[in-house]
N, C-alpha and C positions, 0 to 999 in steps of 0.2 A: 222629121222632128224628133224620134225618138232613139232618134242615133244619136243627134246631140247630147240629150241627157245626160247618157251613159259617159260620155267625152269629157263635159264639164263637172263629171265628182270625179273622175280621174286627176284633171287640172287641180280640182279645191284641195284635194289629197297631197298631191303634189306640194304646192304652196303651201299648206299648213306642215308640211314635213320641212320642209325649205325655212321657214320661219321659227319652229323648234330646234333647227340645229344653227341656226345662227344665234339666236338666245343661249344655248347651252354653250356655245361658243366665247360667246360674252359673257358667261357668267364665270368662265376658266381663265380669262386674260385679266379679271380684275384684279387686282394688287393687293394678295394678301396682308394684313397687318403683319407690323414689323411685331418680335416676338417679346422687344425690350420695350412697345411703345406704351402699354398697358403696366410696364409694370417701375416702380420707384426706383431712382436712383440713387445710392448712398455715397455722400461724399464721403475721401479717406479723413481720418480723423487727423487733425493738427498734432502736429510735431513739434516740438521746441528744437528749434536749429542751434548745431555743438557749439557755436559763439554764445548766445543765450544761455547756456546751461554752462558753460566756461565761467563767464562771466559775475553769475549765480554762487556758483560754487568759490569762486578763487576769492569774493569779498570776504572781508577779516571777523572773523564774529568777535560782537561785541564783548570787552572784559570788565569785569565787576571789580573796582578798586578799594580794598578793605583798610581803611585805617589803622594804622599801627597803632598798637596795647598801651605804647609811651609817644608823647610829643616833645621829647628833647629835654636834654639840659638847659636850663635856662641861661644862656651866654650873654643877652644883651638885654638893657633895661626892659623895653616891654615884652620880651619874654618872662622876664623876673616879675614883672606886673601880673601877666597874664597865669604863670602859674602859680603866684604865691596866691593871687585871690582863689585859686579852686582849693589850694590846699588849706583853707582856712574852711572854705564852703564846707569842704568832707571831714572837717575837724570836730564842723561844728555841729555835723549831724546826730554827733554821739550824747548819748545821753546824760552824762554824767558831764558833760561839757558845757558851758553858759555860753563864751566866748572865746574867741581864738583869734590871736594875731600871728601873723607867717610874714617872712620874707624866705625866697627862696634863689639863690644865687649862684648857677654852677651847678653843682651836686648837692650840696649843702644847704638845708633849709631850719630855720629857725623858726618855732612854736611857742607860743606863750600861753597860754592857758590860765580861763577862771572858770573855777566851779558852778554847775545848778544845785542851787538851792538844796536840794533833796539829796544829793552827794556830800557826805561829808571821811571823804576816807582819802584825800590829800592826794598827793603823784605817789602813787606807786608801782611798782614797775607793769601791773597787767593795765595802769593807765596808757603806761608810756608807750607799750606795746600795742595798744588801743590805736592810741595818736601818729604814732610808726605809720600801723599800716593804709592807715588812712590816707597817709600822705602821700605813700607809695602806691596809693591808690590813685592819684590825681595827676603823679610821673612818675614812673618806674624807672624813671634817669637817677630821679635821686638815690642817692646812697650814703648819706652821713643826714640824719635828722636828731636835731637836737630840743626836747621838750622841756620846758621852765613853768613852773607855777608864782615865780618869783615876782612879786609888783614892779619891782627896780629895772631887769631882766626887762618884761613883758615889756614894760614901756619906751624901751627901747629898740625891742622889735617894733614894737608900731610906728614909729618916731621913723625908724629905716621905711616900712612900709610905706610912710606918708610920700618920703621923700619919690615914690615911683613916680608920685605925678608933677614931680618939680622938673620941667625942661630942663633946666642946667644941670641934670643929676650925671655925672657918668657912670659909666658901668665899674670903672677900676675902682672908683672913690667908693663905691655902693659893697666893691668885695671886699674892700681891705676892712671897712666896720665889721662885716658879716663874720669873716674868719676871726677878726680882735673877740667878740664876742661869742664865736664856738669854740676860741680856745680857752678862754674863761669857761663857760660850760663843762670840758672836756679835760679841765685842770691843768691849763693850759699846755694847753697842743690839740690843733684844730681836727690833726690825725685821725682817724679814727679806727680799732681793733676789727681784723675779718672775721666777721659772724661763719656758725656753721653751713651758709648757703653760698658762702662767696662772697657777698657784698658789706661793704663796709656800714658800720653804722653807727650813730654817736648817741646814746640814750641817759645819757647824763646831764645834771642841770642842778640849780638852787634853788 
C-alpha cells in the first residue's frame, strides 16, 4: 500500500500536465479576431459621372431679354392707336398742360394741347420743347413733332385720333391727313430741318 500512493501521485501529476498542455494548445488554435472586424469601414465618396457633369455644364444659361427703349414707328392703325395714347399720357403729365390730343403716324406726331388754368404763358419755345421731349419718351422712333394750341387744328387732331377706333379706317387714309396737317403746321412742308442731334424735329404750329 505504501508503494501504491507515490505511483498514484505521479499519475495524477502526469494527467494534470497533459490537461494543461491540451488547454494551452486549444487557446493557441482559436482564431484571432480579424483586424478589420471591429473597425468601421467608410464607403467611397459618391462621384458625379462624367456624362452627368457634361449634361449639366452644357445646359444653356437662361438669357434675360431687355425691352428696347423704343417701341418702333407707328406703321399700322393699331400701332398708331397704341403710340398715340402713350404720347397723350406723357404730355398730360406736364403741369402746364390740361389736356392733350395726339395722333402718331410713321415717325410724325401731331399734338394739340390746352393749358392748365394756372398757366398763362401760352405756346412758348419752352412748352414746345417739353411736349416734344414727352413725345420722344413715349417712342424714340418719333422724329417729327408738331405742337399746336390752336383750337381748330387741335379738334382736327382729335378727330383723327377718333378715326383710329373705326374699323374702316385705312392706314393710308390716316397718313394722308396727318401729312396734310403737318404740312400746314410747318408752313406747307411736312419735312423738317435737321437739328444738332441729327434728328428731324417739327416744332412749329399755329
